py3Dmol code that shows the C-alpha trace and the ligand (Angstrom):
import py3Dmol

protein = """\
ATOM      1  CA  MET A   1       1.381  43.485 -58.976  1.00  0.00           C
ATOM      2  CA  VAL A   2       1.296  41.019 -56.300  1.00  0.00           C
ATOM      3  CA  HIS A   3       4.517  40.020 -54.764  1.00  0.00           C
ATOM      4  CA  GLU A   4       4.709  36.463 -53.983  1.00  0.00           C
ATOM      5  CA  ARG A   5       6.004  35.886 -50.592  1.00  0.00           C
ATOM      6  CA  PRO A   6       9.174  33.923 -50.656  1.00  0.00           C
ATOM      7  CA  SER A   7       8.362  30.436 -49.794  1.00  0.00           C
ATOM      8  CA  LEU A   8       9.742  29.294 -46.547  1.00  0.00           C
ATOM      9  CA  ARG A   9      11.656  26.134 -46.479  1.00  0.00           C
ATOM     10  CA  LEU A  10      10.085  24.224 -43.724  1.00  0.00           C
ATOM     11  CA  VAL A  11      12.171  21.927 -41.681  1.00  0.00           C
ATOM     12  CA  PRO A  12       9.968  18.976 -40.990  1.00  0.00           C
ATOM     13  CA  GLU A  13       9.191  18.830 -37.338  1.00  0.00           C
ATOM     14  CA  PRO A  14       9.868  15.590 -35.560  1.00  0.00           C
ATOM     15  CA  ALA A  15       6.770  13.498 -35.321  1.00  0.00           C
ATOM     16  CA  PRO A  16       5.089  14.047 -31.967  1.00  0.00           C
ATOM     17  CA  GLU A  17       5.576  11.336 -29.423  1.00  0.00           C
ATOM     18  CA  PRO A  18       2.572   9.073 -29.444  1.00  0.00           C
ATOM     19  CA  SER A  19       0.773  10.144 -26.332  1.00  0.00           C
ATOM     20  CA  THR A  20      -2.433   9.372 -24.606  1.00  0.00           C
ATOM     21  CA  PRO A  21      -3.925  12.360 -22.839  1.00  0.00           C
ATOM     22  CA  SER A  22      -2.310  11.796 -19.462  1.00  0.00           C
ATOM     23  CA  ALA A  23      -4.549  11.988 -16.445  1.00  0.00           C
ATOM     24  CA  PRO A  24      -3.070  13.881 -13.505  1.00  0.00           C
ATOM     25  CA  ARG A  25      -1.328  11.584 -11.081  1.00  0.00           C
ATOM     26  CA  MET A  26      -3.240  10.858  -7.916  1.00  0.00           C
ATOM     27  CA  LEU A  27      -2.154   9.504  -4.575  1.00  0.00           C
ATOM     28  CA  GLY A  28      -4.157   7.138  -2.418  1.00  0.00           C
ATOM     29  CA  ALA A  29      -4.188   7.171   1.375  1.00  0.00           C
ATOM     30  CA  VAL A  30      -5.902   5.062   4.009  1.00  0.00           C
ATOM     31  CA  GLU A  31      -6.033   5.556   7.756  1.00  0.00           C
ATOM     32  CA  LEU A  32      -6.773   2.280   9.486  1.00  0.00           C
ATOM     33  CA  LEU A  33      -8.002   2.682  13.053  1.00  0.00           C
ATOM     34  CA  PRO A  34      -9.757   0.312  15.434  1.00  0.00           C
ATOM     35  CA  GLY A  35     -13.395   0.495  14.272  1.00  0.00           C
ATOM     36  CA  ARG A  36     -12.854   3.051  11.501  1.00  0.00           C
ATOM     37  CA  ILE A  37     -11.307   3.209   8.029  1.00  0.00           C
ATOM     38  CA  ARG A  38     -10.721   6.556   6.321  1.00  0.00           C
ATOM     39  CA  SER A  39      -9.696   6.634   2.675  1.00  0.00           C
ATOM     40  CA  ALA A  40      -8.831   9.538   0.417  1.00  0.00           C
ATOM     41  CA  VAL A  41      -7.605  10.400  -3.041  1.00  0.00           C
ATOM     42  CA  LEU A  42      -5.144  13.310  -3.066  1.00  0.00           C
ATOM     43  CA  THR A  43      -3.314  15.339  -5.671  1.00  0.00           C
ATOM     44  CA  VAL A  44       0.482  15.176  -5.744  1.00  0.00           C
ATOM     45  CA  SER A  45       0.450  18.482  -3.882  1.00  0.00           C
ATOM     46  CA  GLY A  46      -1.563  16.980  -1.042  1.00  0.00           C
ATOM     47  CA  ARG A  47      -5.048  18.351  -1.777  1.00  0.00           C
ATOM     48  CA  VAL A  48      -7.823  15.924  -0.858  1.00  0.00           C
ATOM     49  CA  LEU A  49     -10.079  15.352  -3.884  1.00  0.00           C
ATOM     50  CA  ASP A  50     -12.355  12.681  -2.537  1.00  0.00           C
ATOM     51  CA  ARG A  51     -12.736  10.778   0.703  1.00  0.00           C
ATOM     52  CA  SER A  52     -14.731   8.068   2.409  1.00  0.00           C
ATOM     53  CA  GLU A  53     -15.155   6.870   5.959  1.00  0.00           C
ATOM     54  CA  VAL A  54     -16.473   3.473   7.008  1.00  0.00           C
ATOM     55  CA  ALA A  55     -17.069   2.110  10.510  1.00  0.00           C
ATOM     56  CA  TYR A  56     -16.708  -1.549  11.496  1.00  0.00           C
ATOM     57  CA  ASP A  57     -16.783  -3.670  14.610  1.00  0.00           C
ATOM     58  CA  ALA A  58     -13.168  -4.132  15.692  1.00  0.00           C
ATOM     59  CA  ALA A  59     -14.015  -6.051  18.852  1.00  0.00           C
ATOM     60  CA  VAL A  60     -15.102  -9.147  16.939  1.00  0.00           C
ATOM     61  CA  PRO A  61     -12.025 -11.258  16.145  1.00  0.00           C
ATOM     62  CA  ARG A  62     -13.162 -11.887  12.561  1.00  0.00           C
ATOM     63  CA  PRO A  63     -11.169 -10.488   9.641  1.00  0.00           C
ATOM     64  CA  ALA A  64     -14.316 -10.683   7.508  1.00  0.00           C
ATOM     65  CA  GLU A  65     -15.551  -7.525   9.277  1.00  0.00           C
ATOM     66  CA  VAL A  66     -12.425  -5.635   8.211  1.00  0.00           C
ATOM     67  CA  ASP A  67     -12.556  -7.146   4.706  1.00  0.00           C
ATOM     68  CA  ALA A  68     -16.068  -5.816   4.172  1.00  0.00           C
ATOM     69  CA  ALA A  69     -15.254  -2.360   5.560  1.00  0.00           C
ATOM     70  CA  LEU A  70     -12.065  -2.122   3.511  1.00  0.00           C
ATOM     71  CA  ALA A  71     -13.932  -3.060   0.325  1.00  0.00           C
ATOM     72  CA  ARG A  72     -16.537  -0.360   0.928  1.00  0.00           C
ATOM     73  CA  SER A  73     -13.904   2.224   1.838  1.00  0.00           C
ATOM     74  CA  ALA A  74     -11.814   1.386  -1.252  1.00  0.00           C
ATOM     75  CA  GLY A  75     -14.744   2.405  -3.454  1.00  0.00           C
ATOM     76  CA  VAL A  76     -13.231   5.895  -3.406  1.00  0.00           C
ATOM     77  CA  PHE A  77     -10.301   4.602  -5.533  1.00  0.00           C
ATOM     78  CA  ALA A  78     -12.527   3.128  -8.258  1.00  0.00           C
ATOM     79  CA  ASP A  79     -13.001   6.290 -10.339  1.00  0.00           C
ATOM     80  CA  ARG A  80      -9.701   8.019  -9.654  1.00  0.00           C
ATOM     81  CA  ARG A  81      -7.086   5.342  -9.834  1.00  0.00           C
ATOM     82  CA  PRO A  82      -4.095   6.416  -7.708  1.00  0.00           C
ATOM     83  CA  VAL A  83      -0.470   5.522  -8.550  1.00  0.00           C
ATOM     84  CA  GLY A  84      -0.252   3.863  -5.153  1.00  0.00           C
ATOM     85  CA  ILE A  85      -1.850   3.770  -1.740  1.00  0.00           C
ATOM     86  CA  GLY A  86      -0.163   4.441   1.597  1.00  0.00           C
ATOM     87  CA  ILE A  87      -1.813   3.052   4.706  1.00  0.00           C
ATOM     88  CA  ALA A  88      -1.366   4.796   8.042  1.00  0.00           C
ATOM     89  CA  ALA A  89      -2.157   2.089  10.569  1.00  0.00           C
ATOM     90  CA  ALA A  90      -2.661   2.250  14.305  1.00  0.00           C
ATOM     91  CA  GLY A  91      -0.855  -0.262  16.467  1.00  0.00           C
ATOM     92  CA  LEU A  92       2.147  -2.394  15.634  1.00  0.00           C
ATOM     93  CA  VAL A  93       2.860  -2.871  11.955  1.00  0.00           C
ATOM     94  CA  ASP A  94       5.200  -5.026   9.879  1.00  0.00           C
ATOM     95  CA  PRO A  95       5.810  -2.733   6.873  1.00  0.00           C
ATOM     96  CA  ASP A  96       7.785  -5.357   4.912  1.00  0.00           C
ATOM     97  CA  ALA A  97       5.029  -7.959   5.190  1.00  0.00           C
ATOM     98  CA  GLY A  98       2.243  -5.370   4.921  1.00  0.00           C
ATOM     99  CA  VAL A  99       0.596  -6.831   8.005  1.00  0.00           C
ATOM    100  CA  ILE A 100      -0.920  -5.316  11.152  1.00  0.00           C
ATOM    101  CA  THR A 101       0.805  -7.183  13.954  1.00  0.00           C
ATOM    102  CA  GLU A 102      -1.259  -6.052  16.898  1.00  0.00           C
ATOM    103  CA  VAL A 103      -3.638  -3.298  17.949  1.00  0.00           C
ATOM    104  CA  ASN A 104      -4.983  -2.739  21.447  1.00  0.00           C
ATOM    105  CA  ASP A 105      -8.738  -3.301  21.720  1.00  0.00           C
ATOM    106  CA  ALA A 106      -9.047  -4.466  18.101  1.00  0.00           C
ATOM    107  CA  PRO A 107      -8.747  -8.258  17.823  1.00  0.00           C
ATOM    108  CA  ALA A 108     -10.192  -8.087  14.300  1.00  0.00           C
ATOM    109  CA  LEU A 109      -6.930  -6.461  13.159  1.00  0.00           C
ATOM    110  CA  HIS A 110      -4.481  -8.912  14.720  1.00  0.00           C
ATOM    111  CA  GLY A 111      -2.321 -10.333  11.946  1.00  0.00           C
ATOM    112  CA  TYR A 112      -4.482  -8.648   9.298  1.00  0.00           C
ATOM    113  CA  PRO A 113      -2.711  -8.600   5.874  1.00  0.00           C
ATOM    114  CA  VAL A 114      -4.000  -5.149   4.968  1.00  0.00           C
ATOM    115  CA  ALA A 115      -1.559  -4.397   2.118  1.00  0.00           C
ATOM    116  CA  ALA A 116      -2.384  -7.615   0.220  1.00  0.00           C
ATOM    117  CA  ARG A 117      -6.131  -7.177   0.764  1.00  0.00           C
ATOM    118  CA  LEU A 118      -6.140  -3.593  -0.498  1.00  0.00           C
ATOM    119  CA  HIS A 119      -3.933  -4.505  -3.446  1.00  0.00           C
ATOM    120  CA  ASP A 120      -6.435  -7.232  -4.420  1.00  0.00           C
ATOM    121  CA  LEU A 121      -9.219  -4.645  -4.281  1.00  0.00           C
ATOM    122  CA  THR A 122      -7.471  -1.886  -6.235  1.00  0.00           C
ATOM    123  CA  GLY A 123      -4.660  -3.431  -8.284  1.00  0.00           C
ATOM    124  CA  VAL A 124      -2.207  -0.667  -7.337  1.00  0.00           C
ATOM    125  CA  PRO A 125       0.928  -0.839  -5.137  1.00  0.00           C
ATOM    126  CA  VAL A 126       0.103  -0.583  -1.455  1.00  0.00           C
ATOM    127  CA  HIS A 127       2.466   0.344   1.399  1.00  0.00           C
ATOM    128  CA  VAL A 128       1.758   0.356   5.097  1.00  0.00           C
ATOM    129  CA  GLU A 129       3.474   2.078   8.008  1.00  0.00           C
ATOM    130  CA  HIS A 130       2.713   3.038  11.550  1.00  0.00           C
ATOM    131  CA  ARG A 131       0.474   6.062  11.682  1.00  0.00           C
ATOM    132  CA  ALA A 132       2.618   8.151  14.031  1.00  0.00           C
ATOM    133  CA  ARG A 133       5.707   7.565  11.916  1.00  0.00           C
ATOM    134  CA  LEU A 134       3.937   8.686   8.762  1.00  0.00           C
ATOM    135  CA  GLN A 135       3.145  12.127  10.074  1.00  0.00           C
ATOM    136  CA  VAL A 136       6.732  13.160   9.346  1.00  0.00           C
ATOM    137  CA  LEU A 137       6.300  12.099   5.697  1.00  0.00           C
ATOM    138  CA  GLY A 138       3.171  14.236   5.400  1.00  0.00           C
ATOM    139  CA  ASP A 139       5.223  17.218   6.561  1.00  0.00           C
ATOM    140  CA  ARG A 140       8.154  16.264   4.366  1.00  0.00           C
ATOM    141  CA  TRP A 141       6.109  16.188   1.132  1.00  0.00           C
ATOM    142  CA  PHE A 142       3.249  18.614   1.784  1.00  0.00           C
ATOM    143  CA  GLY A 143       4.023  20.657   4.884  1.00  0.00           C
ATOM    144  CA  ALA A 144       6.639  22.668   6.721  1.00  0.00           C
ATOM    145  CA  GLY A 145       9.320  20.013   6.152  1.00  0.00           C
ATOM    146  CA  ARG A 146       9.286  20.369   2.364  1.00  0.00           C
ATOM    147  CA  GLY A 147      12.767  20.387   0.933  1.00  0.00           C
ATOM    148  CA  ARG A 148      14.397  19.253   4.171  1.00  0.00           C
ATOM    149  CA  ARG A 149      16.298  16.016   4.716  1.00  0.00           C
ATOM    150  CA  THR A 150      16.282  16.193   8.505  1.00  0.00           C
ATOM    151  CA  PHE A 151      13.586  17.461  10.872  1.00  0.00           C
ATOM    152  CA  ALA A 152      11.126  16.269  13.535  1.00  0.00           C
ATOM    153  CA  SER A 153       7.336  16.074  13.478  1.00  0.00           C
ATOM    154  CA  VAL A 154       5.638  16.192  16.859  1.00  0.00           C
ATOM    155  CA  SER A 155       2.141  15.126  17.978  1.00  0.00           C
ATOM    156  CA  THR A 156       0.811  17.105  20.920  1.00  0.00           C
ATOM    157  CA  GLY A 157      -2.366  16.850  22.958  1.00  0.00           C
ATOM    158  CA  GLU A 158      -3.987  13.570  24.009  1.00  0.00           C
ATOM    159  CA  VAL A 159      -1.331  11.684  22.031  1.00  0.00           C
ATOM    160  CA  LEU A 160       2.323  12.621  22.331  1.00  0.00           C
ATOM    161  CA  GLY A 161       5.094  11.470  20.037  1.00  0.00           C
ATOM    162  CA  VAL A 162       7.970  12.435  17.758  1.00  0.00           C
ATOM    163  CA  GLY A 163       8.723  11.206  14.253  1.00  0.00           C
ATOM    164  CA  ILE A 164      12.143  11.985  12.812  1.00  0.00           C
ATOM    165  CA  LEU A 165      13.275  12.304   9.225  1.00  0.00           C
ATOM    166  CA  TYR A 166      17.040  11.893   9.316  1.00  0.00           C
ATOM    167  CA  ASP A 167      19.087  12.444   6.163  1.00  0.00           C
ATOM    168  CA  GLY A 168      16.027  11.689   4.041  1.00  0.00           C
ATOM    169  CA  GLU A 169      14.944   8.534   5.871  1.00  0.00           C
ATOM    170  CA  VAL A 170      12.240   8.092   8.486  1.00  0.00           C
ATOM    171  CA  LEU A 171      13.915   6.744  11.611  1.00  0.00           C
ATOM    172  CA  ALA A 172      11.919   3.579  12.241  1.00  0.00           C
ATOM    173  CA  PRO A 173      14.046   1.034  14.066  1.00  0.00           C
ATOM    174  CA  HIS A 174      12.368  -2.262  14.828  1.00  0.00           C
ATOM    175  CA  GLY A 175      10.988  -2.009  18.351  1.00  0.00           C
ATOM    176  CA  GLY A 176      11.501   1.769  18.430  1.00  0.00           C
ATOM    177  CA  ARG A 177       8.742   3.914  19.866  1.00  0.00           C
ATOM    178  CA  SER A 178       7.480   7.456  19.467  1.00  0.00           C
ATOM    179  CA  GLY A 179       9.186   8.944  22.518  1.00  0.00           C
ATOM    180  CA  ALA A 180       6.107   9.287  24.756  1.00  0.00           C
ATOM    181  CA  HIS A 181       7.740   6.976  27.324  1.00  0.00           C
ATOM    182  CA  MET A 182      11.155   8.622  27.430  1.00  0.00           C
ATOM    183  CA  THR A 183      12.003   9.118  31.082  1.00  0.00           C
ATOM    184  CA  VAL A 184      12.220  12.846  31.763  1.00  0.00           C
ATOM    185  CA  SER A 185      11.834  12.851  35.547  1.00  0.00           C
ATOM    186  CA  ALA A 186      13.762  10.576  37.900  1.00  0.00           C
ATOM    187  CA  SER A 187      11.078  10.495  40.570  1.00  0.00           C
ATOM    188  CA  GLY A 188       8.057  11.338  38.486  1.00  0.00           C
ATOM    189  CA  GLU A 189       4.493  10.180  38.395  1.00  0.00           C
ATOM    190  CA  ARG A 190       3.622   6.542  37.623  1.00  0.00           C
ATOM    191  CA  CYS A 191       2.830   6.085  33.905  1.00  0.00           C
ATOM    192  CA  THR A 192       0.289   3.833  32.164  1.00  0.00           C
ATOM    193  CA  CYS A 193       3.256   1.747  30.951  1.00  0.00           C
ATOM    194  CA  GLY A 194       4.255   0.963  34.529  1.00  0.00           C
ATOM    195  CA  GLY A 195       7.336   3.174  34.390  1.00  0.00           C
ATOM    196  CA  ARG A 196       7.904   6.393  36.279  1.00  0.00           C
ATOM    197  CA  GLY A 197       8.429   9.934  35.028  1.00  0.00           C
ATOM    198  CA  CYS A 198       7.645   9.242  31.361  1.00  0.00           C
ATOM    199  CA  TRP A 199       7.389  12.307  29.114  1.00  0.00           C
ATOM    200  CA  LYS A 200       3.680  11.647  28.569  1.00  0.00           C
ATOM    201  CA  THR A 201       2.933  11.904  32.300  1.00  0.00           C
ATOM    202  CA  LEU A 202       3.621  15.661  32.150  1.00  0.00           C
ATOM    203  CA  ALA A 203       3.296  16.795  28.541  1.00  0.00           C
ATOM    204  CA  THR A 204      -0.187  15.693  27.461  1.00  0.00           C
ATOM    205  CA  THR A 205      -3.691  17.179  27.753  1.00  0.00           C
ATOM    206  CA  ARG A 206      -4.369  14.988  30.790  1.00  0.00           C
ATOM    207  CA  TRP A 207      -1.528  16.668  32.711  1.00  0.00           C
ATOM    208  CA  LEU A 208      -2.609  20.149  31.577  1.00  0.00           C
ATOM    209  CA  ARG A 209      -6.182  19.606  32.749  1.00  0.00           C
ATOM    210  CA  ALA A 210      -5.077  18.257  36.127  1.00  0.00           C
ATOM    211  CA  ARG A 211      -2.582  21.102  36.646  1.00  0.00           C
ATOM    212  CA  ALA A 212      -5.161  23.728  35.729  1.00  0.00           C
ATOM    213  CA  ALA A 213      -7.662  22.202  38.144  1.00  0.00           C
ATOM    214  CA  ALA A 214      -5.056  22.160  40.918  1.00  0.00           C
ATOM    215  CA  ALA A 215      -4.365  25.854  40.227  1.00  0.00           C
ATOM    216  CA  GLY A 216      -8.064  26.650  40.699  1.00  0.00           C
ATOM    217  CA  LEU A 217      -8.696  27.259  37.000  1.00  0.00           C
ATOM    218  CA  GLY A 218     -11.554  24.789  36.682  1.00  0.00           C
ATOM    219  CA  THR A 219     -11.812  21.250  35.405  1.00  0.00           C
ATOM    220  CA  GLU A 220     -12.653  22.162  31.809  1.00  0.00           C
ATOM    221  CA  ALA A 221      -9.523  24.177  31.016  1.00  0.00           C
ATOM    222  CA  SER A 222      -7.772  23.654  27.693  1.00  0.00           C
ATOM    223  CA  LEU A 223      -4.620  25.091  26.191  1.00  0.00           C
ATOM    224  CA  GLY A 224      -6.822  27.378  24.103  1.00  0.00           C
ATOM    225  CA  THR A 225      -8.822  28.794  27.034  1.00  0.00           C
ATOM    226  CA  LEU A 226      -5.769  29.085  29.297  1.00  0.00           C
ATOM    227  CA  SER A 227      -3.771  30.908  26.616  1.00  0.00           C
ATOM    228  CA  ARG A 228      -6.527  33.488  26.240  1.00  0.00           C
ATOM    229  CA  GLN A 229      -6.694  34.242  29.974  1.00  0.00           C
ATOM    230  CA  ASP A 230      -4.839  37.191  31.480  1.00  0.00           C
ATOM    231  CA  GLY A 231      -4.222  35.922  35.006  1.00  0.00           C
ATOM    232  CA  ALA A 232      -0.835  34.902  36.341  1.00  0.00           C
ATOM    233  CA  ALA A 233      -2.076  31.417  37.320  1.00  0.00           C
ATOM    234  CA  ALA A 234      -3.154  30.532  33.784  1.00  0.00           C
ATOM    235  CA  ARG A 235       0.039  31.998  32.372  1.00  0.00           C
ATOM    236  CA  GLU A 236       2.169  29.893  34.687  1.00  0.00           C
ATOM    237  CA  VAL A 237       0.352  26.673  33.807  1.00  0.00           C
ATOM    238  CA  VAL A 238       0.821  27.358  30.097  1.00  0.00           C
ATOM    239  CA  GLU A 239       4.512  28.151  30.622  1.00  0.00           C
ATOM    240  CA  GLU A 240       5.023  24.949  32.582  1.00  0.00           C
ATOM    241  CA  TYR A 241       3.254  22.933  29.894  1.00  0.00           C
ATOM    242  CA  ALA A 242       5.475  24.463  27.201  1.00  0.00           C
ATOM    243  CA  ASP A 243       8.539  23.648  29.313  1.00  0.00           C
ATOM    244  CA  ASN A 244       7.389  20.051  29.773  1.00  0.00           C
ATOM    245  CA  LEU A 245       6.865  19.606  26.050  1.00  0.00           C
ATOM    246  CA  ALA A 246      10.235  21.184  25.362  1.00  0.00           C
ATOM    247  CA  LEU A 247      11.865  18.803  27.839  1.00  0.00           C
ATOM    248  CA  GLY A 248      11.367  15.832  25.523  1.00  0.00           C
ATOM    249  CA  LEU A 249      12.225  17.853  22.421  1.00  0.00           C
ATOM    250  CA  VAL A 250      15.473  19.101  23.959  1.00  0.00           C
ATOM    251  CA  ASN A 251      16.592  15.482  24.299  1.00  0.00           C
ATOM    252  CA  VAL A 252      15.655  14.756  20.691  1.00  0.00           C
ATOM    253  CA  GLN A 253      17.595  17.846  19.617  1.00  0.00           C
ATOM    254  CA  GLN A 254      20.602  16.741  21.657  1.00  0.00           C
ATOM    255  CA  LEU A 255      20.587  13.312  20.014  1.00  0.00           C
ATOM    256  CA  PHE A 256      19.639  13.990  16.386  1.00  0.00           C
ATOM    257  CA  ALA A 257      19.810  17.791  15.935  1.00  0.00           C
ATOM    258  CA  PRO A 258      16.739  17.850  13.675  1.00  0.00           C
ATOM    259  CA  GLY A 259      16.811  21.676  13.811  1.00  0.00           C
ATOM    260  CA  LEU A 260      13.170  22.010  12.795  1.00  0.00           C
ATOM    261  CA  PHE A 261      10.268  20.793  14.956  1.00  0.00           C
ATOM    262  CA  VAL A 262       6.830  20.796  13.319  1.00  0.00           C
ATOM    263  CA  LEU A 263       4.097  20.670  15.955  1.00  0.00           C
ATOM    264  CA  HIS A 264       0.703  19.090  15.285  1.00  0.00           C
ATOM    265  CA  GLY A 265      -2.432  18.874  17.382  1.00  0.00           C
ATOM    266  CA  GLU A 266      -3.154  20.795  20.547  1.00  0.00           C
ATOM    267  CA  ALA A 267      -0.098  23.087  20.303  1.00  0.00           C
ATOM    268  CA  ARG A 268      -1.932  25.111  17.663  1.00  0.00           C
ATOM    269  CA  ASP A 269      -4.480  26.213  20.299  1.00  0.00           C
ATOM    270  CA  GLY A 270      -1.649  27.819  22.281  1.00  0.00           C
ATOM    271  CA  GLY A 271      -0.966  30.352  19.534  1.00  0.00           C
ATOM    272  CA  GLU A 272       2.259  32.197  18.846  1.00  0.00           C
ATOM    273  CA  ARG A 273       3.154  32.623  22.513  1.00  0.00           C
ATOM    274  CA  PHE A 274       3.126  28.872  23.161  1.00  0.00           C
ATOM    275  CA  ARG A 275       5.198  28.200  20.042  1.00  0.00           C
ATOM    276  CA  ALA A 276       7.733  30.832  21.052  1.00  0.00           C
ATOM    277  CA  LEU A 277       7.998  29.455  24.614  1.00  0.00           C
ATOM    278  CA  ILE A 278       8.931  26.013  23.306  1.00  0.00           C
ATOM    279  CA  GLU A 279      11.368  27.438  20.791  1.00  0.00           C
ATOM    280  CA  ARG A 280      13.075  29.581  23.411  1.00  0.00           C
ATOM    281  CA  ARG A 281      13.582  26.603  25.730  1.00  0.00           C
ATOM    282  CA  LEU A 282      14.914  24.515  22.820  1.00  0.00           C
ATOM    283  CA  ARG A 283      17.392  27.206  21.881  1.00  0.00           C
ATOM    284  CA  ARG A 284      18.510  27.571  25.467  1.00  0.00           C
ATOM    285  CA  ASP A 285      18.981  23.886  26.260  1.00  0.00           C
ATOM    286  CA  GLY A 286      19.137  22.068  22.956  1.00  0.00           C
ATOM    287  CA  ALA A 287      21.368  24.168  20.763  1.00  0.00           C
ATOM    288  CA  ALA A 288      24.842  22.756  20.330  1.00  0.00           C
ATOM    289  CA  VAL A 289      27.653  24.790  18.849  1.00  0.00           C
ATOM    290  CA  ALA A 290      27.744  24.416  15.047  1.00  0.00           C
ATOM    291  CA  ALA A 291      24.279  22.860  14.886  1.00  0.00           C
ATOM    292  CA  GLU A 292      21.390  24.709  13.228  1.00  0.00           C
ATOM    293  CA  LEU A 293      19.532  26.946  15.674  1.00  0.00           C
ATOM    294  CA  PRO A 294      16.337  25.002  16.568  1.00  0.00           C
ATOM    295  CA  ARG A 295      13.109  26.333  15.104  1.00  0.00           C
ATOM    296  CA  VAL A 296       9.532  25.432  16.024  1.00  0.00           C
ATOM    297  CA  LEU A 297       6.661  25.681  13.534  1.00  0.00           C
ATOM    298  CA  VAL A 298       3.009  24.823  14.079  1.00  0.00           C
ATOM    299  CA  SER A 299       1.301  22.796  11.366  1.00  0.00           C
ATOM    300  CA  GLU A 300      -1.830  24.232   9.794  1.00  0.00           C
ATOM    301  CA  ALA A 301      -2.998  20.845   8.463  1.00  0.00           C
ATOM    302  CA  ALA A 302      -6.459  19.763   9.598  1.00  0.00           C
ATOM    303  CA  VAL A 303      -6.102  17.176  12.354  1.00  0.00           C
ATOM    304  CA  ASP A 304      -8.210  14.656  10.412  1.00  0.00           C
ATOM    305  CA  ASP A 305      -5.939  14.933   7.381  1.00  0.00           C
ATOM    306  CA  VAL A 306      -2.566  14.466   9.064  1.00  0.00           C
ATOM    307  CA  ALA A 307      -2.510  10.662   8.796  1.00  0.00           C
ATOM    308  CA  LEU A 308      -3.906  10.745   5.248  1.00  0.00           C
ATOM    309  CA  LEU A 309      -1.185  13.199   4.185  1.00  0.00           C
ATOM    310  CA  GLY A 310       1.326  10.821   5.743  1.00  0.00           C
ATOM    311  CA  GLY A 311      -0.100   7.929   3.725  1.00  0.00           C
ATOM    312  CA  ALA A 312       0.119   9.988   0.532  1.00  0.00           C
ATOM    313  CA  GLY A 313       3.701  10.919   1.466  1.00  0.00           C
ATOM    314  CA  LEU A 314       4.489   7.220   1.842  1.00  0.00           C
ATOM    315  CA  VAL A 315       3.385   6.694  -1.770  1.00  0.00           C
ATOM    316  CA  LEU A 316       5.610   9.543  -2.994  1.00  0.00           C
ATOM    317  CA  SER A 317       8.527   8.094  -1.045  1.00  0.00           C
ATOM    318  CA  HIS A 318       8.175   4.860  -3.019  1.00  0.00           C
ATOM    319  CA  VAL A 319       7.805   6.268  -6.557  1.00  0.00           C
TER     320      VAL A 319
END
"""
ligand_1 = """\
1
ZN
Zn 5.387 5.364 30.252
"""
view = py3Dmol.view(width=600, height=400)
view.addModel(protein, "pdb")
view.setStyle({"model": 0}, {"cartoon": {"style": "trace"}})
view.addModel(ligand_1, "xyz")
view.setStyle({"model": 1}, {"stick": {}})
view.zoomTo()
view.show()
């Protein structure tokens, strides 16, 4: 005899939401430099899926040159439509108007309405910010600053500068700069800006090379080669360089107490010892009672991707 299984009373399931198979969300990023446009499509976790690079003549004061290059570069967004595009632009930028105000040595970019042009090409929302300021957003969304509302992102090497995320917002006051021309020495060397004793006169690659040469360590020395040498002379130059970098960061810590400093660029070549030297100086001179003990981390992001990650972070900050 076959037992019939008791029939189950089925509660009708709610009808499934009408859904289209949703494509993963993508982020668009563009780095706009004098003579070069880099574009990339990234995942929401910051992985680059596709990229393009187009050169153009920035010396000719004709926006048509930039138009053509931008159109070619934007081809990367045709197949993988991003939710938005963040532009990391060199020079002075008006983020509200989406316009490049001025760039040294690139008359083609003067007054260029890059956000409107790229929006016309792609049909997606486009935001633009100064390249150096965006680095902190790359760290905030994809790097060592994840989950933090306040920290600093530092460029080291040929270009020196600090971007600060403060209570969730990028500090970007109109007319504010990146810190390279903070005065750190009352009777220091003359700077390219005409001032004296600017931070960049003693905390960039140019200073390191000159100091190494003066110490008899050759004219080709770099932070990487000096850090790998055993001699006292090389060690002293590296220590002085770390101190000079820390000098600017100590002031930033005193003013904004970012607590975390994420270093990009050349600092990575100095290895753990260089990182620790800067952190020690920061803790000695920058730590106020009750503030978080300053920490220094070195970014592992590829140098070429830092601005693109910042652009992608700008998109995430707007959605
Ligand atoms: Zn200066």
